[in-house]
Backbone as ProteinMPNN parsed JSONL, in Angstrom:
{"seq_chain_A": "XXXXXXXXXXXXXXXXXXXXXXXXXXXXXXXXXXXXXXXXXXXXXXXXXXXXXXXXXXXXXXXXXXXXXXXXXXXXXXXXXXXXXXXXXXXXXXXXXXXXXXXXXXXXXXXXXXXXXXXXXXXXX", "coords_chain_A": {"N_chain_A": [[0.829, -1.194, 0.0], [2.02, 1.171, 0.674], [3.646, 1.831, -1.523], [1.715, 2.483, -3.436], [0.628, 4.832, -2.327], [2.908, 6.457, -2.462], [3.297, 6.564, -5.253], [0.876, 7.787, -6.035], [1.158, 10.232, -4.711], [3.463, 11.204, -5.993], [2.491, 11.468, -8.624], [0.441, 13.385, -8.235], [2.041, 15.495, -7.358], [3.647, 15.934, -9.646], [1.736, 16.724, -11.591], [0.691, 18.925, -10.261], [2.951, 20.629, -10.145], [3.263, 21.034, -12.869], [1.006, 22.536, -13.208], [1.794, 25.023, -12.387], [2.752, 26.386, -14.574], [0.936, 25.786, -16.561], [-2.131, 26.906, -17.732], [-5.339, 26.625, -16.159], [-4.834, 24.267, -14.812], [-4.972, 23.131, -11.636], [-2.829, 24.063, -8.998], [-2.316, 24.272, -6.121], [-4.353, 22.559, -4.836], [-3.485, 20.088, -5.794], [-0.909, 19.941, -4.76], [-1.551, 19.798, -2.061], [-2.847, 17.332, -2.073], [-0.681, 15.709, -2.795], [0.96, 16.043, -0.524], [-0.704, 14.883, 1.386], [-0.786, 12.21, 0.455], [1.955, 11.556, 0.63], [2.275, 11.79, 3.378], [1.131, 9.485, 4.257], [2.835, 7.593, 3.356], [5.613, 8.225, 3.169], [7.408, 9.838, 5.413], [9.71, 11.331, 4.995], [9.52, 12.282, 2.312], [7.178, 13.784, 2.597], [8.022, 15.748, 4.439], [10.019, 16.971, 2.911], [8.467, 18.104, 0.857], [6.686, 19.808, 2.281], [8.484, 21.538, 3.488], [9.684, 22.693, 1.313], [10.94, 25.546, -0.396], [9.409, 26.878, -2.394], [7.13, 25.3, -2.969], [6.099, 24.575, -0.526], [4.888, 26.715, 1.127], [1.99, 27.182, 0.463], [0.916, 24.765, 1.344], [1.598, 24.693, 4.048], [0.2, 27.007, 4.914], [-2.449, 26.186, 4.471], [-2.654, 23.965, 6.171], [-2.178, 25.127, 8.678], [-4.052, 27.238, 8.952], [-6.204, 26.871, 7.244], [-6.032, 28.481, 5.093], [-5.914, 30.444, 2.073], [-3.924, 32.099, -0.237], [-4.299, 35.498, -1.387], [-3.363, 35.937, -3.975], [-3.42, 33.326, -5.054], [-6.161, 32.853, -4.914], [-7.094, 34.822, -6.685], [-5.894, 34.008, -9.12], [-7.1, 31.505, -9.414], [-9.813, 32.209, -9.663], [-9.66, 33.704, -12.014], [-8.847, 31.684, -13.818], [-11.08, 30.018, -13.675], [-13.041, 31.703, -14.703], [-12.016, 32.012, -17.289], [-12.23, 29.384, -18.23], [-15.013, 29.063, -18.23], [-15.689, 31.07, -20.021], [-14.452, 30.067, -22.337], [-16.002, 27.794, -22.724], [-18.425, 29.018, -23.342], [-17.674, 30.32, -25.732], [-17.152, 28.126, -27.331], [-19.614, 27.144, -27.759], [-20.943, 25.37, -26.042], [-23.567, 23.22, -24.951], [-26.519, 24.617, -23.399], [-27.504, 23.352, -21.068], [-25.233, 22.066, -20.059], [-23.645, 24.312, -19.601], [-25.087, 25.511, -17.505], [-24.718, 23.63, -15.46], [-21.92, 23.643, -15.272], [-21.543, 26.33, -14.601], [-22.843, 26.421, -12.087], [-21.216, 24.698, -10.565], [-18.732, 26.008, -10.752], [-19.408, 28.411, -9.518], [-19.951, 27.504, -6.906], [-17.385, 26.633, -6.172], [-16.032, 29.078, -6.33], [-17.302, 30.523, -4.271], [-16.475, 28.986, -2.084], [-13.645, 29.372, -2.248], [-13.464, 32.164, -1.84], [-14.404, 32.307, 0.712], [-12.402, 31.422, 2.334], [-9.851, 32.223, 4.683], [-7.19, 34.683, 4.458], [-3.675, 33.976, 4.494], [-2.184, 34.318, 7.687], [-4.18, 35.868, 8.762], [-5.379, 35.041, 11.024], [-7.87, 33.831, 11.36], [-8.39, 31.243, 10.792], [-8.626, 27.577, 11.234], [-6.512, 26.942, 12.957], [-6.224, 29.112, 14.527]], "CA_chain_A": [[0.0, 0.0, 0.0], [2.933, 2.314, 0.75], [4.061, 2.166, -2.883], [0.583, 3.148, -4.106], [0.579, 6.206, -1.805], [4.044, 7.201, -3.022], [3.015, 6.818, -6.678], [-0.201, 8.788, -6.107], [1.749, 11.509, -4.316], [4.347, 11.652, -7.081], [1.659, 11.914, -9.75], [-0.184, 14.657, -7.849], [3.1, 16.503, -7.341], [4.042, 16.235, -11.025], [0.676, 17.5, -12.245], [0.628, 20.206, -9.56], [4.067, 21.459, -10.607], [2.916, 21.437, -14.238], [-0.019, 23.57, -13.085], [2.412, 26.333, -12.172], [2.907, 27.052, -15.869], [-0.189, 25.486, -17.45], [-3.388, 27.486, -17.269], [-6.481, 25.761, -15.854], [-4.433, 23.107, -14.019], [-4.829, 23.646, -10.272], [-1.561, 23.714, -8.362], [-2.391, 24.087, -4.674], [-5.051, 21.331, -4.417], [-2.667, 18.919, -6.109], [0.171, 19.9, -3.773], [-2.157, 19.298, -0.827], [-3.047, 15.899, -2.277], [0.64, 15.066, -2.739], [1.38, 16.022, 0.881], [-1.562, 13.883, 2.028], [-0.303, 10.888, 0.051], [3.284, 11.342, 1.193], [2.129, 11.622, 4.831], [0.748, 8.101, 4.483], [3.8, 6.663, 2.773], [7.013, 8.565, 3.365], [7.601, 11.082, 6.167], [10.812, 12.092, 4.384], [8.983, 13.012, 1.158], [6.24, 14.789, 3.089], [8.805, 16.84, 5.008], [10.661, 17.671, 1.792], [7.461, 18.912, 0.163], [6.175, 20.861, 3.179], [9.568, 22.489, 3.753], [10.199, 23.243, 0.047], [10.76, 27.005, -0.356], [8.387, 27.342, -3.344], [5.917, 24.486, -2.948], [5.637, 24.371, 0.843], [4.031, 27.715, 1.791], [0.53, 26.987, 0.426], [0.566, 23.601, 2.164], [1.683, 25.117, 5.453], [-0.912, 27.936, 5.167], [-3.693, 25.415, 4.539], [-2.637, 23.141, 7.381], [-2.207, 25.957, 9.882], [-5.186, 28.162, 9.059], [-7.219, 26.678, 6.207], [-5.92, 29.744, 4.366], [-5.5, 30.489, 0.671], [-3.422, 33.451, -0.499], [-5.071, 36.323, -2.314], [-2.861, 35.68, -5.336], [-3.952, 32.03, -5.487], [-7.598, 33.038, -5.136], [-7.272, 35.592, -7.919], [-5.556, 33.167, -10.275], [-8.127, 30.467, -9.542], [-11.025, 32.84, -10.202], [-9.365, 34.031, -13.409], [-8.869, 30.441, -14.586], [-12.47, 29.55, -13.763], [-13.716, 32.58, -15.665], [-11.526, 31.669, -18.629], [-12.819, 28.093, -18.603], [-16.421, 29.289, -18.555], [-15.706, 31.84, -21.267], [-14.124, 29.148, -23.428], [-17.193, 26.975, -22.954], [-19.38, 29.868, -24.067], [-17.162, 30.538, -27.088], [-17.236, 26.867, -28.089], [-21.021, 26.805, -27.976], [-21.348, 24.224, -25.22], [-25.022, 23.264, -24.724], [-26.948, 25.409, -22.248], [-27.616, 22.486, -19.888], [-23.871, 21.883, -19.553], [-23.216, 25.61, -19.073], [-25.721, 25.707, -16.198], [-24.031, 22.757, -14.495], [-20.567, 24.181, -15.108], [-21.657, 27.589, -13.867], [-23.172, 26.131, -10.686], [-20.029, 24.131, -9.916], [-17.729, 27.071, -10.64], [-19.886, 29.358, -8.507], [-19.734, 26.887, -5.594], [-15.946, 26.675, -5.91], [-15.678, 30.476, -6.087], [-17.777, 30.87, -2.932], [-15.561, 28.339, -1.142], [-12.361, 30.071, -2.284], [-13.591, 33.488, -1.254], [-14.712, 32.175, 2.135], [-11.192, 31.02, 3.06], [-9.069, 33.376, 5.142], [-5.85, 34.911, 3.914], [-2.644, 33.541, 5.452], [-1.815, 35.291, 8.693], [-5.312, 36.675, 9.236], [-5.762, 34.573, 12.35], [-9.268, 33.415, 11.43], [-8.504, 29.856, 10.36], [-8.828, 26.571, 12.267], [-5.422, 26.904, 13.91], [-6.137, 30.397, 15.235]], "C_chain_A": [[0.875, 1.26, 0.0], [3.352, 2.775, -0.639], [2.947, 2.893, -3.644], [0.475, 4.596, -3.642], [1.714, 7.049, -2.372], [3.796, 7.534, -4.489], [1.923, 7.88, -6.841], [0.328, 10.165, -5.743], [2.663, 12.069, -5.392], [3.575, 12.159, -8.277], [1.004, 13.255, -9.443], [0.841, 15.782, -7.848], [3.487, 16.91, -8.757], [2.992, 17.092, -11.732], [0.546, 18.867, -11.586], [1.736, 21.147, -9.994], [3.817, 21.911, -12.047], [1.886, 22.559, -14.214], [0.537, 24.953, -12.81], [2.49, 27.1, -13.483], [1.749, 26.806, -16.82], [-1.468, 26.114, -16.913], [-4.446, 26.405, -17.068], [-6.107, 24.473, -15.138], [-4.187, 23.606, -12.596], [-3.529, 23.169, -9.627], [-1.753, 23.367, -6.893], [-3.17, 22.834, -4.271], [-4.228, 20.069, -4.696], [-1.46, 18.81, -5.186], [-0.348, 19.386, -2.434], [-2.389, 17.792, -0.915], [-1.722, 15.151, -2.2], [1.121, 14.972, -1.294], [0.578, 14.981, 1.664], [-1.062, 12.475, 1.72], [1.058, 10.587, 0.663], [3.222, 11.135, 2.706], [1.779, 10.177, 5.177], [1.785, 7.102, 4.0], [5.244, 6.954, 3.132], [7.149, 9.896, 4.117], [8.713, 11.953, 5.573], [10.316, 12.9, 3.188], [7.996, 14.1, 1.595], [6.998, 15.998, 3.629], [9.48, 17.654, 3.912], [9.666, 18.608, 1.115], [6.991, 20.079, 1.029], [7.238, 21.928, 3.431], [10.151, 23.112, 2.486], [9.935, 24.748, 0.013], [9.667, 27.534, -1.289], [7.059, 26.61, -3.193], [5.3, 24.371, -1.551], [4.697, 25.411, 1.419], [2.526, 27.502, 1.652], [0.07, 25.791, 1.257], [0.569, 23.987, 3.635], [0.536, 26.065, 5.812], [-2.222, 27.177, 5.341], [-3.752, 24.612, 5.833], [-2.793, 23.979, 8.643], [-3.519, 26.715, 10.045], [-6.334, 27.875, 8.102], [-7.215, 27.86, 5.256], [-5.457, 29.537, 2.93], [-5.088, 31.923, 0.389], [-4.323, 34.189, -1.486], [-4.657, 36.11, -3.755], [-3.427, 34.376, -5.882], [-5.452, 32.123, -5.762], [-7.844, 33.756, -6.46], [-6.983, 34.769, -9.157], [-6.6, 32.082, -10.495], [-9.408, 31.044, -10.138], [-10.842, 33.218, -11.666], [-9.427, 32.78, -14.288], [-10.29, 29.91, -14.733], [-13.268, 30.404, -14.746], [-13.3, 32.279, -17.093], [-12.131, 30.36, -19.115], [-14.28, 28.257, -18.996], [-16.551, 30.077, -19.858], [-15.395, 30.973, -22.478], [-15.315, 28.26, -23.753], [-18.257, 27.756, -23.718], [-18.959, 30.03, -25.525], [-17.281, 29.282, -27.952], [-18.672, 26.422, -28.328], [-21.468, 25.563, -27.235], [-22.85, 24.332, -24.947], [-25.376, 23.952, -23.401], [-27.025, 24.57, -20.969], [-26.243, 22.286, -19.241], [-23.347, 23.185, -18.959], [-23.818, 25.875, -17.694], [-25.025, 24.873, -15.128], [-22.633, 23.3, -14.211], [-20.604, 25.463, -14.287], [-21.957, 27.369, -12.395], [-21.957, 25.598, -9.932], [-18.97, 25.215, -9.716], [-18.133, 28.109, -9.599], [-19.659, 28.795, -7.099], [-18.252, 26.92, -5.218], [-15.509, 28.103, -5.589], [-16.106, 30.915, -4.685], [-16.86, 30.247, -1.879], [-14.232, 29.089, -1.087], [-12.431, 31.405, -1.554], [-13.91, 33.437, 0.242], [-13.48, 31.819, 2.971], [-10.429, 32.261, 3.495], [-7.761, 33.508, 4.376], [-4.825, 34.433, 4.93], [-2.296, 34.663, 6.419], [-2.957, 36.128, 9.238], [-5.79, 36.245, 10.611], [-7.196, 34.122, 12.483], [-9.47, 31.967, 11.024], [-8.62, 28.888, 11.522], [-7.706, 26.518, 13.304], [-5.32, 28.158, 14.766], [-6.638, 30.294, 16.652]], "O_chain_A": [[0.518, 2.279, -0.593], [3.408, 3.976, -0.905], [3.219, 3.818, -4.41], [0.256, 5.494, -4.456], [1.515, 8.213, -2.722], [4.053, 8.657, -4.923], [2.036, 8.766, -7.689], [-0.012, 11.155, -6.39], [2.64, 13.268, -5.672], [3.949, 13.163, -8.883], [1.007, 14.158, -10.279], [0.547, 16.894, -8.287], [3.639, 18.098, -9.041], [3.33, 18.073, -12.395], [0.317, 19.864, -12.271], [1.495, 22.338, -10.191], [4.127, 23.049, -12.401], [1.884, 23.429, -15.086], [-0.164, 25.951, -12.978], [2.318, 28.319, -13.507], [1.589, 27.543, -17.793], [-1.844, 25.879, -15.765], [-4.429, 25.381, -17.751], [-6.986, 23.652, -14.874], [-3.289, 24.418, -12.374], [-3.185, 21.991, -9.713], [-1.387, 22.272, -6.466], [-2.685, 22.089, -3.419], [-4.272, 19.107, -3.93], [-1.03, 17.703, -4.862], [0.337, 18.626, -1.75], [-2.157, 17.064, 0.05], [-1.65, 14.076, -1.604], [1.637, 13.933, -0.882], [1.131, 14.279, 2.512], [-0.932, 11.647, 2.621], [1.288, 9.484, 1.158], [4.027, 10.387, 3.26], [2.096, 9.703, 6.268], [1.635, 5.898, 4.209], [6.02, 6.03, 3.375], [7.017, 10.962, 3.515], [8.649, 13.18, 5.65], [10.652, 14.077, 3.058], [7.981, 15.197, 1.035], [6.657, 17.139, 3.316], [9.511, 18.883, 3.976], [9.983, 19.763, 0.832], [6.91, 21.212, 0.554], [6.908, 23.106, 3.573], [11.025, 23.974, 2.574], [8.837, 25.189, 0.352], [9.056, 28.559, -0.984], [5.993, 27.219, -3.278], [4.107, 24.1, -1.42], [3.775, 25.043, 2.147], [1.82, 27.63, 2.652], [-1.03, 25.798, 1.809], [-0.352, 23.646, 4.377], [-0.043, 25.947, 6.892], [-3.009, 27.477, 6.239], [-4.781, 24.586, 6.509], [-3.478, 23.565, 9.579], [-4.04, 26.823, 11.155], [-7.349, 28.571, 8.143], [-8.244, 28.211, 4.679], [-4.721, 28.602, 2.615], [-5.811, 32.859, 0.73], [-5.012, 33.58, -2.304], [-5.497, 36.101, -4.656], [-3.863, 34.317, -7.032], [-5.951, 31.541, -6.726], [-8.694, 33.349, -7.252], [-7.733, 34.819, -10.132], [-6.946, 31.773, -11.635], [-10.016, 30.435, -11.018], [-11.764, 33.07, -12.468], [-9.996, 32.815, -15.379], [-10.661, 29.41, -15.794], [-14.071, 29.887, -15.522], [-14.128, 32.288, -18.003], [-12.503, 30.241, -20.282], [-14.737, 27.666, -19.974], [-17.412, 29.788, -20.69], [-16.013, 31.131, -23.53], [-15.604, 28.003, -24.921], [-18.905, 27.227, -24.621], [-19.776, 29.895, -26.436], [-17.487, 29.372, -29.162], [-18.914, 25.434, -29.021], [-22.281, 24.79, -27.742], [-23.354, 25.435, -24.734], [-24.633, 23.876, -22.423], [-26.645, 25.045, -19.898], [-26.115, 22.332, -18.018], [-22.677, 23.168, -17.926], [-23.14, 26.404, -16.813], [-24.773, 25.353, -14.023], [-22.218, 23.404, -13.057], [-19.789, 25.655, -13.384], [-21.393, 28.051, -11.539], [-21.7, 25.998, -8.796], [-18.382, 25.326, -8.64], [-17.281, 28.628, -8.878], [-19.228, 29.52, -6.203], [-17.908, 27.205, -4.071], [-14.707, 28.317, -4.68], [-15.355, 31.601, -3.993], [-16.508, 30.9, -0.896], [-13.745, 29.407, -0.002], [-11.559, 31.73, -0.748], [-13.705, 34.42, 0.954], [-13.524, 31.91, 4.198], [-10.367, 33.244, 2.756], [-7.295, 32.567, 3.735], [-5.093, 34.484, 6.131], [-2.134, 35.816, 6.017], [-2.742, 37.0, 10.08], [-6.512, 36.979, 11.287], [-7.709, 34.031, 13.599], [-10.608, 31.508, 10.922], [-8.704, 29.312, 12.675], [-7.941, 26.083, 14.431], [-4.444, 28.263, 15.625], [-6.633, 31.285, 17.382]]}, "name": "protein", "num_of_chains": 1, "seq": "XXXXXXXXXXXXXXXXXXXXXXXXXXXXXXXXXXXXXXXXXXXXXXXXXXXXXXXXXXXXXXXXXXXXXXXXXXXXXXXXXXXXXXXXXXXXXXXXXXXXXXXXXXXXXXXXXXXXXXXXXXXXX"}
């Protein structure tokens, strides 16, 4: 089972890192998933990821406060708007647009409800 967790964590990490440069690929949720998988398989890999200077801060913010940075929120909202706009431009059927819009709206509400790092309003506060 340990090998499966390591492979899942590695895959989530690889796709999450790709999301840094690829639009519409979420980075932070995949980094959180990688940390979750590594926590169940390899404390060394988990520590490496959490302590990484570039990849670690969003994981630490989430774990400490349930927080998402303003920059991450803005980029996520921009990507969601772009995805919906692309669907409109491609002429996706109205039924699908309604479902997509409802899901994107729910995600946006969740994102906007999360505190900013250091605000002291998260679960660890």
